[in-house]
C-alpha angles and dihedrals in degrees: 000000000000118000113262116176096179092055089047090052091052096045094047087052089049095051092045090056090051091052092050095057122094092205135018127216117232094264091053092047091051090049093052091048095049096042093045090056094043097048090044089056094044103036112019114035125303092203090069091059094075089055101041097039099031091093094051113117117198098352144015109278116225116184117227115160142009148181139170108346099337140070127200125214124228091273093053099257108151121218130191107234108226090155096059093198091292089306100320101120099071095154096026135269113317096344107203094234095052091044090049093052093050094045095049091048089049087063090056109036136335108191125022121242093243092229107060126064107271106211100207091060091056095046090048092048089052092050092050090052088053096048098043120081130251124350097341101137114153134060131199103195117220139180097243148002098266091053088051090058089046089056093046091053092052094046090051091051090050095047094046106028084228134123106194117102132191123209137167136257106254090025120136121190104158143284109266110107100264096044092039085066089067093041104097111204116101097217090067098039106036098077090054104045138166096056129166121307107292138165120189123206133187110276111253096017107130093177092053091052092045094050090046096051090043097049094043089048092052094043091050097242087111117192117253096197147345110230117201142156110228083218116022108230108184089027087073106278095294113177117213108255114250112279094014096108094044091050089049089054093050093049095046089051091051094049099037097245126138122247115225120190115195104210093163091123106016095044131083095059100303095128097042099269124070088252126017091222084071091073089064095037091235125143121201128209092235133016130195120215133188145114103057092027085092098048093239089291110082129022109246137146138170144208107218120195144167126249094267093054090053101049098096091039091055088050088059115010093181091071088088123023137150131196100215105023111113095014116169096254092051093045091049090054092048093046089052091044092057093047090049094048090052102035096047095041093238093156091063091041090055092054095043093048091047090050089051094047106040099062089047089051090051093049088057086051091053090048098044105029094153088069111018115045104180148327127226144164144091127272111330094339097092134150133205112207115204128204091251139001097256095053092055091051091048087052090048093050090050093048090052089052085057093051098259120128115213135150143190131248124261102237104029105043091185090072127080113199122227105201107144123172110280090242096063113135124238087240089059090046092052088048091056095046092052088046091050094054089046091052092047090050088050092052090052089055095043092049098039093236117173106229121220085212116042110258 
């Protein structure tokens, strides 16, 4: 379309007026719905519409406001959020303490000068050193999880002088070119090959990791780092088998490779501890953070490392920089998020709510085995595996019709994730569980499935 600055000026004014309004009349709501769908199609990506709107029932759902564990669309319909933005809403939607910190910082300074010492970066880095296990000491602050992984890969290359990386089948680490190498699914990787030097091994297979490190050490193509999610998120909520992370630590030490934990989705209290690796008492050399790190208010991530991973970077700090990473607003949000997690006991809440929900999900699997195969996970990072891809989608659609938002995992389409805000109430959990059973029963009827237990 041709450049039109006058039209742009008028449209920007129009949208700012919409933002400023507390409520919209029916005509304004219809305008937002219609224009949002049109502009998404014309200027974002039409292909996304079939995924984002496919579970809509009688109208196109356009999100408008949120709080706690719910969001409301532009027409005021309220949904319980069991998706949690893929793990973003660690402390809930728009937690007042996080919002307050960002607003108060907004009144002082928004973006740092790039030249003076910006204090919130230093305070946040100190807090991260205090909440992470072992000798993790330094933080490079980023704008997202994939940027955090990119930084971890570069730090591992600097620390080891090597360029060969090992990841896992089912792993997902982002879609920028470096982290995409670690992401395992061909549909994401194939259009961009060749990527960096990567080998992918079965998740949880200690012998495969041992053999790869040993063979590459012998051949001279020594491994720089083993990158792994302690709980695979997009792979289908796969929890590392007992002893796997500890064995990985020992093998990486033996062969001089860095151990990188991607805790972007499973970190920040989601599993009942601040970081999942604490369950196995294993400390990585580098850790990637993102998603819930900003409390669902600001985008922020971090590459966290030990002193040995930072040595070469200290010698030349211009080897890796970012303009907006660690900006004052994002840092304020992350600082407030850490405060809320600790002061409100959300780690314990995540563990206890997960212990409440998981056995109930598995009882539904026992009751409806033709549709729901099993449930697994830790804390409020749970997954429901269905007997095939289509049935999981049908359950998701029926849940949406019952005002429950849920979604599948990128790499294992049979799995629907259950990652609500950690502040979700037991009443909301029970509503989800009852709606889930109703949705499964509806799928039995729609698909004409003969139940082993009468529905």
